[in-house]
DOGUMI-681984 format. One record per residue (C-alpha): residue number from 1; residue in one letter; chain; x, y, z. Coordinates in steps of 0.5 Angstrom, whole numbers. Layout:
NUM,A,A,X,Y,Z
...
END
This chain:
1,M,A,-54,-30,-40
2,R,A,-51,-35,-35
3,I,A,-43,-36,-34
4,G,A,-41,-41,-29
5,D,A,-45,-40,-23
6,Y,A,-47,-33,-24
7,L,A,-52,-29,-28
8,I,A,-51,-23,-33
9,E,A,-56,-18,-36
10,V,A,-53,-12,-40
11,N,A,-56,-5,-40
12,T,A,-53,-2,-46
13,A,A,-56,5,-45
14,K,A,-53,6,-38
15,A,A,-47,2,-40
16,Y,A,-47,-3,-34
17,A,A,-48,-10,-33
18,A,A,-52,-13,-27
19,V,A,-49,-19,-24
20,E,A,-53,-24,-19
21,G,A,-51,-30,-16
22,A,A,-54,-37,-18
23,D,A,-59,-36,-12
24,G,A,-62,-29,-15
25,R,A,-58,-25,-10
26,P,A,-56,-19,-13
27,W,A,-48,-17,-13
28,F,A,-46,-12,-17
29,K,A,-48,-7,-23
30,L,A,-41,-6,-26
31,R,A,-40,0,-30
32,L,A,-37,-2,-36
33,F,A,-33,5,-37
34,T,A,-27,8,-33
35,A,A,-24,15,-32
36,L,A,-17,17,-33
37,D,A,-16,24,-30
38,T,A,-10,28,-33
39,A,A,-7,35,-30
40,G,A,-10,38,-36
41,G,A,-17,36,-34
42,V,A,-22,31,-31
43,D,A,-24,25,-36
44,E,A,-31,26,-37
45,T,A,-35,21,-42
46,Y,A,-40,25,-47
47,G,A,-45,23,-52
48,D,A,-47,16,-54
49,V,A,-43,10,-51
50,V,A,-42,4,-55
51,V,A,-43,-3,-52
52,E,A,-41,-9,-57
53,Q,A,-42,-16,-54
54,K,A,-39,-22,-56
55,E,A,-41,-29,-54
56,L,A,-37,-35,-53
57,P,A,-37,-41,-50
58,D,A,-37,-40,-42
59,E,A,-35,-33,-44
60,L,A,-38,-26,-45
61,V,A,-34,-20,-48
62,L,A,-36,-13,-47
63,T,A,-32,-8,-51
64,T,A,-35,-1,-49
65,T,A,-32,5,-53
66,C,A,-33,12,-50
67,R,A,-32,19,-52
68,S,A,-27,23,-48
69,T,A,-26,30,-46
70,V,A,-19,29,-45
71,W,A,-17,23,-49
72,D,A,-17,22,-57
73,T,A,-20,15,-55
74,R,A,-22,11,-49
75,T,A,-24,3,-50
76,T,A,-26,-1,-44
77,V,A,-26,-9,-45
78,T,A,-30,-13,-40
79,R,A,-29,-21,-40
80,F,A,-34,-25,-36
81,L,A,-31,-32,-35
82,P,A,-34,-37,-30
83,D,A,-29,-36,-24
84,R,A,-28,-28,-25
85,I,A,-29,-22,-29
86,E,A,-23,-18,-32
87,S,A,-23,-11,-34
88,S,A,-18,-6,-37
89,T,A,-18,0,-41
90,T,A,-14,3,-46
91,V,A,-13,11,-48
92,S,A,-10,14,-53
93,G,A,-7,21,-53
94,R,A,-3,26,-49
95,G,A,-3,27,-42
96,R,A,-1,26,-35
97,I,A,-5,22,-31
98,T,A,-7,24,-24
99,D,A,-13,19,-22
100,C,A,-15,13,-25
101,H,A,-22,11,-23
102,L,A,-24,4,-25
103,L,A,-31,1,-25
104,G,A,-34,8,-25
105,G,A,-33,15,-28
106,R,A,-36,21,-30
107,R,A,-41,22,-35
108,T,A,-45,28,-37
109,P,A,-49,31,-35
110,R,A,-50,26,-29
111,G,A,-43,27,-26
112,F,A,-39,21,-23
113,L,A,-43,14,-23
114,P,A,-40,9,-19
115,S,A,-42,1,-20
116,G,A,-48,-1,-16
117,S,A,-47,-6,-11
118,R,A,-51,-10,-5
119,L,A,-44,-11,-1
120,E,A,-45,-12,7
121,Q,A,-37,-12,9
122,A,A,-31,-11,6
123,W,A,-24,-13,8
124,S,A,-17,-10,7
125,P,A,-10,-14,7
126,N,A,-7,-7,10
127,P,A,-8,-7,17
128,D,A,-10,0,18
129,H,A,-14,-1,25
130,P,A,-11,-3,32
131,S,A,-16,-9,33
132,R,A,-21,-10,27
133,E,A,-20,-14,21
134,L,A,-27,-13,17
135,R,A,-31,-7,16
136,D,A,-38,-5,14
137,A,A,-38,-4,6
138,L,A,-39,3,7
139,E,A,-32,4,10
140,P,A,-27,6,5
141,A,A,-20,3,5
142,T,A,-13,4,2
143,I,A,-7,0,0
144,G,A,-1,3,-2
145,P,A,7,5,0
146,C,A,4,12,2
147,G,A,2,13,9
148,E,A,6,16,14
149,G,A,4,14,21
150,S,A,6,20,25
151,E,A,0,24,21
152,P,A,-7,25,24
153,G,A,-12,20,20
154,I,A,-7,16,17
155,E,A,-6,9,20
156,R,A,-5,5,14
157,W,A,3,5,14
158,L,A,4,-2,17
159,F,A,5,-6,10
160,S,A,7,-1,5
161,P,A,5,-4,0
162,A,A,0,-9,2
163,P,A,-2,-14,-4
164,W,A,-7,-10,-9
165,C,A,-13,-14,-7
166,F,A,-19,-12,-3
167,A,A,-24,-17,-1
168,V,A,-32,-16,-1
169,T,A,-38,-20,1
170,P,A,-45,-19,-1
171,G,A,-47,-24,5
172,S,A,-48,-32,6
173,A,A,-40,-33,7
174,Y,A,-39,-31,-1
175,W,A,-33,-27,-2
176,I,A,-31,-23,-8
177,G,A,-24,-21,-9
178,L,A,-22,-14,-13
179,S,A,-15,-15,-15
180,L,A,-10,-11,-19
181,V,A,-5,-15,-24
182,A,A,1,-11,-27
183,P,A,8,-12,-27
184,I,A,12,-8,-22
185,A,A,15,-3,-28
186,E,A,7,-1,-29
187,Q,A,6,0,-22
188,T,A,7,8,-22
189,F,A,1,9,-18
190,T,A,2,11,-11
191,N,A,-5,8,-7
192,Y,A,-10,4,-9
193,H,A,-17,6,-6
194,Y,A,-24,2,-5
195,A,A,-29,8,-5
196,P,A,-36,6,-3
197,V,A,-42,10,-3
198,T,A,-49,8,-1
199,G,A,-51,3,-6
200,G,A,-45,2,-9
201,F,A,-37,3,-10
202,S,A,-31,5,-15
203,L,A,-24,4,-15
204,R,A,-18,9,-16
205,L,A,-11,9,-17
206,D,A,-7,15,-15
207,Y,A,-2,17,-21
208,E,A,-1,24,-18
209,G,A,1,27,-25
210,Q,A,7,23,-25
211,T,A,6,18,-31
212,S,A,6,21,-38
213,V,A,2,19,-44
214,D,A,4,20,-51
215,G,A,1,15,-55
216,T,A,-3,9,-51
217,F,A,-4,7,-44
218,R,A,-7,1,-41
219,T,A,-9,1,-34
220,P,A,-7,-5,-30
221,L,A,-12,-11,-31
222,L,A,-17,-11,-25
223,V,A,-20,-18,-24
224,V,A,-26,-19,-20
225,H,A,-25,-26,-18
226,L,A,-31,-30,-15
227,G,A,-32,-36,-10
228,G,A,-28,-34,-4
229,S,A,-30,-38,2
230,D,A,-26,-32,7
231,P,A,-22,-26,6
232,V,A,-15,-30,6
233,H,A,-18,-35,1
234,V,A,-19,-29,-3
235,L,A,-12,-27,-2
236,A,A,-9,-34,-4
237,R,A,-13,-33,-10
238,H,A,-10,-27,-12
239,R,A,-3,-29,-11
240,A,A,-5,-35,-16
241,L,A,-8,-30,-21
242,L,A,-1,-26,-21
243,D,A,3,-33,-22
244,E,A,-2,-35,-28
245,Y,A,-1,-28,-31
246,G,A,7,-28,-30
247,V,A,7,-22,-26
248,V,A,11,-24,-20
249,P,A,18,-23,-20
250,Q,A,23,-29,-20
251,R,A,26,-30,-13
252,T,A,33,-33,-13
253,A,A,36,-32,-6
254,E,A,37,-38,-2
255,Q,A,35,-38,6
256,P,A,40,-40,10
257,D,A,38,-43,17
258,W,A,41,-37,21
259,W,A,35,-33,18
260,Q,A,30,-37,22
261,G,A,34,-35,29
262,P,A,30,-31,34
263,I,A,32,-24,34
264,F,A,33,-18,39
265,C,A,31,-11,36
266,G,A,34,-6,41
267,W,A,28,-1,39
268,G,A,23,-3,45
269,A,A,29,-3,50
270,Q,A,31,4,48
271,C,A,24,7,48
272,A,A,23,3,55
273,I,A,29,7,58
274,G,A,26,14,54
275,A,A,19,12,58
276,R,A,23,12,65
277,T,A,28,18,64
278,G,A,24,23,59
279,Q,A,29,22,53
280,S,A,27,21,46
281,P,A,29,14,44
282,Q,A,34,16,38
283,P,A,40,18,42
284,L,A,39,12,46
285,A,A,42,7,40
286,T,A,49,7,44
287,E,A,54,2,44
288,A,A,54,2,52
289,N,A,46,1,52
290,Y,A,46,-5,47
291,D,A,52,-8,51
292,R,A,47,-7,57
293,F,A,41,-10,53
294,L,A,45,-16,51
295,E,A,48,-17,58
296,T,A,42,-17,61
297,L,A,39,-22,57
298,S,A,45,-27,57
299,G,A,45,-27,64
300,R,A,38,-30,64
301,G,A,40,-35,59
302,I,A,37,-31,53
303,V,A,42,-31,47
304,P,A,39,-28,41
305,S,A,41,-31,34
306,T,A,41,-24,31
307,V,A,41,-17,34
308,V,A,38,-11,30
309,I,A,41,-4,32
310,D,A,36,1,31
311,D,A,34,8,30
312,K,A,39,12,30
313,W,A,46,9,30
314,Q,A,48,13,24
315,E,A,50,20,24
316,R,A,46,21,18
317,Y,A,41,17,15
318,A,A,43,17,8
319,T,A,50,16,9
320,C,A,50,11,14
321,R,A,56,12,18
322,P,A,56,11,25
323,D,A,55,16,30
324,P,A,62,17,34
325,R,A,59,20,40
326,K,A,55,13,40
327,W,A,59,8,37
328,T,A,67,8,38
329,D,A,68,2,34
330,L,A,62,-1,31
331,R,A,66,-5,27
332,G,A,69,-8,33
333,W,A,63,-9,36
334,I,A,60,-13,30
335,A,A,66,-17,30
336,R,A,65,-19,38
337,R,A,58,-21,36
338,H,A,60,-26,30
339,A,A,65,-29,35
340,Q,A,60,-31,39
341,G,A,56,-34,34
342,Q,A,51,-28,33
343,R,A,49,-24,27
344,V,A,48,-16,27
345,L,A,43,-13,22
346,L,A,43,-5,22
347,W,A,37,-1,21
348,W,A,36,3,15
349,K,A,31,8,14
350,A,A,28,8,7
351,W,A,28,15,3
352,D,A,31,19,8
353,E,A,35,25,5
354,E,A,39,27,11
355,G,A,46,28,9
356,A,A,45,27,2
357,P,A,47,32,-4
358,A,A,41,36,-7
359,E,A,43,32,-14
360,A,A,41,25,-10
361,C,A,34,28,-8
362,I,A,27,29,-10
363,T,A,25,36,-9
364,D,A,19,40,-8
365,A,A,16,46,-12
366,A,A,21,51,-9
367,G,A,27,46,-10
368,V,A,28,44,-3
369,P,A,30,36,-2
370,V,A,25,32,1
371,S,A,27,25,-1
372,L,A,32,21,-4
373,D,A,31,20,-11
374,P,A,33,12,-13
375,E,A,33,14,-21
376,A,A,38,20,-20
377,P,A,45,17,-21
378,A,A,48,21,-15
379,C,A,43,17,-11
380,R,A,45,11,-14
381,A,A,52,12,-12
382,L,A,50,14,-5
383,I,A,46,8,-3
384,T,A,51,3,-7
385,D,A,57,6,-3
386,A,A,53,6,4
387,V,A,51,-1,3
388,E,A,58,-4,1
389,Y,A,60,0,7
390,M,A,55,-3,12
391,L,A,56,-10,9
392,S,A,63,-11,7
393,S,A,69,-14,11
394,D,A,73,-7,9
395,G,A,67,-4,12
396,L,A,62,-5,18
397,D,A,61,-13,16
398,A,A,54,-13,18
399,D,A,50,-18,16
400,G,A,44,-15,13
401,F,A,38,-10,14
402,K,A,32,-8,18
403,I,A,29,-3,13
404,D,A,24,1,15
405,F,A,19,7,13
406,T,A,18,5,6
407,A,A,11,8,8
408,R,A,15,15,7
409,T,A,15,14,-1
410,P,A,14,21,-4
411,S,A,7,23,-6
412,G,A,5,30,-10
413,A,A,4,32,-16
414,S,A,9,38,-16
415,L,A,15,34,-14
416,R,A,21,34,-18
417,H,A,25,27,-20
418,S,A,30,24,-25
419,G,A,27,19,-28
420,H,A,20,16,-31
421,L,A,18,11,-25
422,W,A,14,14,-19
423,G,A,10,11,-13
424,T,A,10,3,-12
425,A,A,15,2,-18
426,L,A,20,8,-15
427,L,A,20,4,-8
428,H,A,21,-2,-11
429,A,A,27,1,-15
430,Q,A,30,3,-9
431,L,A,29,-3,-5
432,A,A,32,-7,-11
433,L,A,38,-3,-11
434,V,A,39,-4,-3
435,H,A,38,-12,-4
436,D,A,42,-13,-10
437,T,A,48,-9,-8
438,A,A,47,-13,-1
439,K,A,47,-20,-4
440,R,A,53,-18,-9
441,V,A,57,-16,-3
442,K,A,55,-22,2
443,P,A,50,-27,-1
444,D,A,47,-29,5
445,A,A,45,-22,8
446,L,A,38,-22,11
447,I,A,34,-16,8
448,V,A,28,-15,12
449,T,A,22,-11,10
450,H,A,15,-10,11
451,T,A,13,-10,4
452,P,A,8,-17,3
453,N,A,6,-15,-4
454,P,A,8,-21,-9
455,A,A,11,-15,-13
456,F,A,17,-15,-8
457,L,A,18,-22,-8
458,D,A,25,-21,-11
459,V,A,28,-15,-6
460,T,A,26,-18,1
461,D,A,28,-24,5
462,L,A,23,-23,11
463,I,A,17,-20,12
464,R,A,16,-16,19
465,L,A,9,-15,21
466,N,A,11,-8,24
467,D,A,9,-4,30
468,V,A,3,-6,34
469,L,A,-3,0,34
470,R,A,-6,1,41
471,D,A,-13,0,42
472,D,A,-15,1,49
473,E,A,-22,-1,48
474,A,A,-21,-8,45
475,A,A,-22,-14,49
476,P,A,-16,-17,52
477,G,A,-11,-21,47
478,Y,A,-13,-17,41
479,V,A,-5,-16,40
480,A,A,-4,-23,39
481,R,A,-11,-24,35
482,H,A,-9,-18,30
483,M,A,-2,-21,29
484,E,A,-5,-27,27
485,Y,A,-9,-23,22
486,R,A,-2,-20,19
487,A,A,1,-27,19
488,A,A,-4,-30,15
489,V,A,-4,-24,10
490,V,A,4,-26,9
491,R,A,3,-33,8
492,A,A,-3,-32,3
493,A,A,1,-27,-1
494,V,A,8,-29,-1
495,P,A,9,-36,2
496,E,A,16,-36,0
497,L,A,18,-31,5
498,G,A,19,-32,13
499,I,A,16,-28,18
500,D,A,19,-23,23
501,T,A,14,-23,28
502,D,A,16,-16,31
503,G,A,14,-14,38
504,W,A,13,-7,39
505,I,A,10,-2,41
506,M,A,6,-7,47
507,P,A,0,-3,50
508,S,A,1,-7,56
509,H,A,6,-13,60
510,A,A,0,-17,59
511,E,A,-1,-16,52
512,W,A,6,-17,51
513,R,A,6,-24,55
514,A,A,0,-26,51
515,Y,A,3,-25,44
516,L,A,10,-28,46
517,E,A,6,-34,47
518,I,A,4,-35,40
519,Q,A,10,-32,36
520,P,A,13,-39,35
521,E,A,7,-41,31
522,L,A,7,-35,27
523,G,A,14,-34,25
524,V,A,21,-32,27
525,P,A,20,-29,35
526,A,A,23,-22,35
527,L,A,24,-19,42
528,Y,A,24,-12,43
529,Y,A,25,-11,51
530,A,A,31,-13,55
531,D,A,28,-12,62
532,G,A,21,-8,62
533,T,A,16,-5,57
534,D,A,15,2,55
535,T,A,8,4,55
536,D,A,6,1,62
537,R,A,13,1,65
538,F,A,13,-6,67
539,D,A,19,-9,70
540,F,A,21,-16,68
541,G,A,21,-21,73
542,P,A,24,-29,73
543,E,A,17,-31,70
544,D,A,18,-26,64
545,F,A,25,-29,62
546,A,A,23,-36,63
547,A,A,17,-35,58
548,I,A,22,-32,53
549,R,A,27,-38,54
550,E,A,21,-42,53
551,S,A,18,-39,47
552,W,A,25,-39,43
553,Q,A,26,-46,45
554,R,A,19,-48,42
555,S,A,21,-44,36
556,R,A,28,-47,35
557,E,A,24,-54,35
558,R,A,19,-52,31
559,W,A,24,-50,25
560,H,A,28,-56,26
561,A,A,22,-60,26
562,E,A,19,-57,19
563,T,A,26,-57,16
564,P,A,29,-64,17
565,G,A,36,-65,17
566,T,A,38,-57,19
567,T,A,43,-55,23
568,P,A,45,-48,25
569,R,A,50,-46,19
570,P,A,57,-43,22
571,R,A,58,-36,20
572,S,A,61,-35,13
573,S,A,67,-31,12
574,A,A,65,-27,6
END
């Protein structure tokens, strides 16, 4: 049967649909059943599989009913439309879902059966390699909010989470999207995996036994959308799909002019001191050092619009009170920056339980606190108090937050927590509490995250491109090229939001200069160094400071050219 520009042939005995392009090139043999494993056992299909076909104008609907070893019923509906293929599965019964396999599943006595494919390359919007964008179709990929970068073998933490969309191609510059569509409340999984095998692939969602079913459960809608010209085009179509299905949250926050001003973040400068003195960077987040950083820059004619005080200005991460050994009067320091027309953002570490009471925390199997629990009343009170203190005129009177470490979203079947949310939905709940409290206290507060997933559109204002990964074998200029790829992801997925271009960790002075050159074209320039780099310990000279001034001037000119009539807005007294 022909639908749009592709052909379908259904194999009811083996429960797959062969899909090929109009030119006869094979694309897929898509499995028409899934598997939703539970804590009580793996989900296996057994006995006869019934595939019912319904032909409509420009549409074929296949309803696949299976006998399951763990569910009372399991039915998968697959719709073949001119520009896409949609699939969703509904189960009934009771169980705690651990893994949800899409486009594949276990069928006795054959074992796990993936979909077949003739794919050549794959692409992920999650930057998990220092310099590469495309991968061989046989290399797996993961998108999600769990991926701590300090662990060996885990480099997928930079966007946490990235948009739920992989792009794959069978060749001939024809790209296909593999998109998940669901409202944020239903995103109780942690990670979304592209799991290839020789000659095929399947997809998997990690629920970790933290999503309980007592009745019916429907998987997120999987949409295989066709006809992409390149991966970024596929991602833009992914966003259009989400809008079409009405699952993108509404954004109400205005965007004051000051959000577009150049940023200085002191983390790189802290690291530069540490590299030269053998110290850890966290103890170097001091009032004296930040005064020196800004005096060094202002002495060269470089005055940032926004200053970020980074890790670890606070005595304890969860309570967010200044460390008195580092800051004798942080409120007064912020007031002096305001008097000079500057804004101040405070670095906030998501999930960290340091200083939180046990009743505010997620705990492990031994009852030991391991993370904040955004659904626990004590945690909500703790975060609310911290945000109010940091932003209110009675507290520190800061202007917003650089939120970091969202990739430490808790993961584990044995973890214990208060509510029913988990994974991505729980991360969103935490950020929503921070965001909404911040906007209540200070409506123009700026919230910076590295969550360029449209489901997080309502809890962030600026997307940070995040840290640079080092690749000593890459061709020169790889940092700039890779950050262009990251910026393209943000523009395609959440075009409403601005981009914080970041600027750390630079592998060399040369890579830093090359990236500095293109920052104004990508978004808001972010400077992380005051007088030299950390990795190669290069001390800046007059030409480097001149390059910063020129880059920032181009950024200001670009912003005002794109937004006629804008002028820097005076600081609100709110």
